BAVO-201077 format. One line per 3 residues: number of its first residue (from 1); for each residue x, y, z of C-alpha. Coordinates in pm, 1 decimal, always signed. Layout:
N
NUM> X/Y/Z | ...
END
This chain:
256
1> +16456.7/+7858.1/+32368.1 | +16538.5/+8204.5/+32497.5 | +16409.1/+8505.3/+32305.5
4> +16664.9/+8611.7/+32045.0 | +16648.1/+8879.3/+31772.2 | +16683.4/+8596.9/+31518.5
7> +16412.6/+8342.6/+31441.5 | +16470.6/+7970.5/+31400.1 | +16360.5/+8005.9/+31038.5
10> +16630.4/+8267.9/+30982.5 | +16893.2/+8040.5/+31136.9 | +16797.5/+7761.4/+30897.2
13> +16798.5/+8002.5/+30602.7 | +17149.9/+8118.3/+30694.3 | +17274.5/+7759.1/+30724.5
16> +17125.1/+7663.8/+30387.6 | +17288.0/+7968.2/+30228.0 | +17629.1/+7885.9/+30378.9
19> +17613.1/+7523.4/+30266.3 | +17499.2/+7621.1/+29919.1 | +17798.6/+7850.5/+29881.6
22> +18058.4/+7591.8/+29978.1 | +18101.3/+7627.9/+30353.5 | +18317.4/+7329.8/+30455.2
25> +18207.7/+7288.4/+30818.7 | +17962.2/+7448.4/+31059.3 | +17960.3/+7389.1/+31436.6
28> +17631.7/+7468.9/+31609.5 | +17646.3/+7512.3/+31987.2 | +17325.1/+7506.6/+32189.9
31> +17386.3/+7668.5/+32526.6 | +17226.2/+7579.0/+32857.1 | +17208.9/+7828.2/+33141.0
34> +17095.7/+8137.2/+32953.9 | +16823.0/+8366.7/+33090.3 | +16455.6/+8279.4/+33026.3
37> +16550.9/+7923.1/+32936.7 | +16395.5/+7655.8/+33154.7 | +16472.6/+7283.4/+33159.9
40> +16212.8/+7194.3/+32893.8 | +16335.8/+7472.4/+32667.5 | +16691.0/+7341.5/+32688.6
43> +16575.7/+6990.4/+32599.3 | +16382.4/+7124.2/+32298.9 | +16711.4/+7236.3/+32147.2
46> +16755.3/+6876.9/+32033.8 | +16418.8/+6892.4/+31856.3 | +16548.5/+7197.8/+31671.2
49> +16856.5/+6999.8/+31568.3 | +16622.6/+6743.8/+31411.4 | +16448.9/+7021.5/+31217.5
52> +16776.8/+7172.7/+31099.9 | +16907.8/+6832.9/+30991.0 | +16593.8/+6769.6/+30785.8
55> +16572.6/+7118.8/+30633.7 | +16940.9/+7108.3/+30537.7 | +16904.9/+6774.2/+30364.7
58> +17092.4/+6576.0/+30628.0 | +17412.5/+6758.8/+30534.5 | +17696.5/+6617.0/+30745.6
61> +17895.2/+6938.1/+30725.0 | +17684.9/+7060.8/+31016.8 | +17792.7/+6942.1/+31361.2
64> +17573.5/+6980.5/+31669.5 | +17684.6/+7036.9/+32028.4 | +17536.5/+7113.1/+32369.9
67> +17740.0/+7313.7/+32618.7 | +17674.2/+7506.8/+32937.6 | +17735.9/+7878.9/+32939.0
70> +18089.7/+7948.2/+33064.5 | +18119.0/+7869.2/+33436.2 | +18162.8/+8240.2/+33506.1
73> +17976.5/+8553.1/+33411.8 | +18254.6/+8762.3/+33259.9 | +18356.5/+9043.1/+33497.5
76> +18286.4/+9377.1/+33333.7 | +18013.9/+9236.7/+33107.3 | +17660.5/+9384.4/+33123.8
79> +17531.6/+9060.2/+33279.4 | +17798.2/+9074.8/+33551.5 | +17741.3/+9442.5/+33629.3
82> +17359.5/+9419.9/+33623.8 | +17273.0/+9051.1/+33676.0 | +16908.3/+9102.9/+33775.0
85> +16842.7/+9312.3/+33465.3 | +16969.3/+9032.1/+33241.9 | +16808.0/+8742.8/+33427.5
88> +17096.7/+8620.9/+33644.2 | +17167.7/+8566.5/+34010.1 | +17538.2/+8621.7/+34074.2
91> +17742.6/+8421.3/+34327.3 | +18094.6/+8548.3/+34255.1 | +18160.9/+8916.4/+34317.3
94> +18533.9/+8944.0/+34394.9 | +18847.8/+8785.3/+34253.4 | +18870.9/+8570.6/+34565.5
97> +18519.7/+8435.9/+34496.8 | +18629.6/+8319.9/+34152.1 | +18945.5/+8164.1/+34291.8
100> +18746.0/+7965.6/+34545.7 | +18497.6/+7856.6/+34277.6 | +18778.1/+7724.4/+34059.4
103> +18894.8/+7502.1/+34345.1 | +18563.0/+7317.4/+34356.5 | +18576.5/+6954.7/+34236.4
106> +18232.7/+6980.8/+34072.7 | +18165.3/+7215.2/+33781.9 | +17817.2/+7265.9/+33923.3
109> +17971.4/+7447.9/+34217.5 | +18204.3/+7639.7/+33987.4 | +17909.2/+7810.4/+33820.7
112> +17912.9/+8171.6/+33930.8 | +17546.1/+8219.9/+33854.1 | +17192.4/+8089.2/+33839.4
115> +16927.8/+8221.4/+33602.6 | +16575.1/+8347.7/+33642.8 | +16451.9/+8006.6/+33524.1
118> +16705.7/+7749.3/+33646.4 | +16914.5/+7676.5/+33954.5 | +17268.4/+7547.9/+33920.4
121> +17140.8/+7192.5/+33972.9 | +16884.8/+7236.9/+33695.5 | +17145.3/+7384.1/+33458.1
124> +17365.2/+7078.8/+33512.3 | +17074.1/+6837.3/+33468.1 | +16955.8/+7014.6/+33152.6
127> +17307.8/+7005.4/+33009.3 | +17356.8/+6632.9/+33059.9 | +17001.0/+6527.9/+32967.3
130> +17004.4/+6728.1/+32645.1 | +17356.4/+6601.5/+32566.5 | +17233.3/+6242.1/+32601.3
133> +16941.2/+6310.4/+32367.9 | +17169.2/+6488.9/+32121.9 | +17402.2/+6190.0/+32124.4
136> +17110.2/+5964.3/+32029.0 | +17008.3/+6206.9/+31753.9 | +17361.6/+6201.5/+31609.4
139> +17380.3/+5823.1/+31606.4 | +17030.4/+5781.4/+31462.4 | +17115.9/+6016.6/+31175.8
142> +17461.0/+5861.3/+31115.5 | +17640.0/+6181.6/+31217.4 | +17862.1/+5982.3/+31453.6
145> +17953.3/+5611.5/+31440.1 | +17852.8/+5365.4/+31711.7 | +18188.9/+5370.2/+31889.7
148> +18174.1/+5749.0/+31931.3 | +17810.8/+5729.3/+32043.3 | +17895.0/+5465.5/+32302.4
151> +18200.4/+5655.3/+32427.6 | +18005.7/+5980.1/+32470.8 | +17720.4/+5799.9/+32646.6
154> +17963.1/+5650.0/+32898.4 | +18128.9/+5988.0/+32958.9 | +17796.7/+6152.9/+33032.8
157> +17673.3/+5873.3/+33258.0 | +17999.8/+5870.1/+33452.8 | +17994.8/+6247.3/+33485.1
160> +17645.3/+6237.2/+33634.4 | +17756.0/+5961.0/+33870.8 | +18057.6/+6160.4/+33989.5
163> +17850.0/+6470.6/+34049.2 | +17619.8/+6270.5/+34272.1 | +17914.6/+6121.7/+34461.9
166> +18071.4/+6464.2/+34508.2 | +17744.6/+6600.3/+34646.7 | +17737.4/+6313.1/+34895.7
169> +18097.1/+6379.5/+34998.4 | +18009.7/+6740.3/+35077.9 | +17788.3/+6615.4/+35362.3
172> +18069.1/+6421.8/+35534.6 | +18301.3/+6555.8/+35807.4 | +18613.6/+6726.8/+35673.3
175> +18858.0/+6449.5/+35762.5 | +18642.0/+6176.3/+35610.2 | +18569.1/+6385.6/+35302.6
178> +18939.9/+6440.4/+35235.3 | +19009.2/+6067.8/+35246.5 | +18721.0/+5988.9/+35011.2
181> +18820.3/+6268.4/+34774.5 | +19164.5/+6116.1/+34734.0 | +19003.8/+5784.1/+34641.0
184> +18795.8/+5925.6/+34358.0 | +19023.2/+6208.5/+34240.0 | +19196.1/+6000.4/+33974.3
187> +18864.1/+5883.5/+33832.9 | +18720.5/+6232.9/+33834.0 | +19029.9/+6379.4/+33666.0
190> +19006.0/+6118.3/+33392.9 | +18643.7/+6204.5/+33319.5 | +18709.7/+6579.7/+33337.3
193> +18971.7/+6551.9/+33064.2 | +18700.0/+6470.8/+32814.7 | +18406.8/+6671.0/+32688.4
196> +18057.5/+6541.7/+32621.7 | +18121.8/+6500.9/+32249.6 | +18350.5/+6281.1/+32042.5
199> +18719.8/+6373.2/+32064.2 | +18742.4/+6438.2/+31689.3 | +18408.4/+6613.4/+31639.6
202> +18548.6/+6959.3/+31702.0 | +18848.5/+6914.8/+31471.6 | +18847.6/+7109.0/+31146.7
205> +19013.5/+6965.0/+30839.3 | +19301.1/+7166.1/+30697.2 | +19354.4/+7155.8/+30322.7
208> +19688.2/+7014.3/+30214.1 | +19776.9/+7349.2/+30057.5 | +19810.9/+7498.7/+30405.0
211> +19959.9/+7195.6/+30575.4 | +20332.0/+7248.7/+30512.3 | +20577.5/+7525.8/+30594.3
214> +20680.1/+7617.9/+30235.4 | +20319.4/+7678.2/+30132.0 | +20256.5/+7891.6/+30440.3
217> +20572.0/+8091.8/+30359.7 | +20454.8/+8142.3/+30001.2 | +20113.2/+8264.2/+30114.5
220> +20274.6/+8502.3/+30362.3 | +20502.8/+8649.9/+30094.7 | +20211.7/+8686.3/+29854.8
223> +20013.9/+8882.9/+30113.0 | +20320.6/+9095.6/+30192.3 | +20364.7/+9188.4/+29824.3
226> +19998.7/+9289.4/+29803.1 | +20040.5/+9508.6/+30111.4 | +20348.3/+9677.0/+29963.8
229> +20163.6/+9751.6/+29638.7 | +19870.7/+9895.2/+29832.1 | +20098.5/+10120.5/+30039.1
232> +20272.6/+10248.4/+29726.4 | +19936.9/+10339.3/+29570.3 | +19827.0/+10520.4/+29886.1
235> +20156.9/+10709.4/+29910.1 | +20121.0/+10851.2/+29557.9 | +19746.2/+10906.5/+29580.0
238> +19661.6/+10639.2/+29325.1 | +19378.5/+10466.7/+29502.4 | +19136.0/+10253.3/+29309.1
241> +18791.7/+10414.9/+29350.8 | +18635.7/+10068.9/+29361.5 | +18810.9/+10010.8/+29692.1
244> +18684.0/+10330.8/+29858.3 | +18399.0/+10285.0/+30104.0 | +18176.2/+10585.0/+30154.3
247> +18021.6/+10694.5/+30485.2 | +17699.5/+10539.0/+30353.9 | +17849.8/+10195.4/+30412.5
250> +17658.3/+10172.5/+30741.7 | +17337.9/+10156.5/+30542.8 | +17481.9/+9893.1/+30310.9
253> +17584.4/+10128.1/+30025.0 | +17932.9/+10113.5/+29872.9 | +18052.5/+10392.4/+29649.1
256> +18146.8/+10265.6/+29306.2
END
């Protein structure tokens, strides 16, 4: 994996702490297409998922996902302004470049970058190969049922197939390519409407307390009353010293 100022051991420690203190759901996203990450490194993310699952006692509150970095380097970001410094090769420079990229039928050709370790083709391959392995990991550890596993596997396989077909179409004369594109557009659109995870995996449960309008209204009024009380205290200079944060807060100290 790419060098980060946080070790794998620290990530596991944080997850264990969150679970211990009642965290209801944690989504872990492993990105492909980041600097200093090669194909093998991206695939090893799934090995790390295995380690996390074991170290966290197989807790099913943790969900695992693989996703490519956003198709575009964000204009104005350090990576966009100084791509070489941050390990990127930039393809889109102007608004028109982004507009043209968004018109591409293949997300591979939408990518506005390559990295110092992977081409666009390798980023796509690493994304799908690691997603397939992650899907097997989830099924093996009973994180997803068989029907979800099978559905995701088909989505990934079809996506890879369409990418290959789109690459082949790019080599045809314009008139022939347009005809062939019409033939597969409906299929491609259908696949593109789905991600490479189960459709319900990213949903977060909402407690019944927050599920109806009256309860939401009550909570809103309660917060409003608290705000009014706070403003009254501030207006008359009656501020609870326990709520005052000193300038030393940056070093972790709170004035009591």
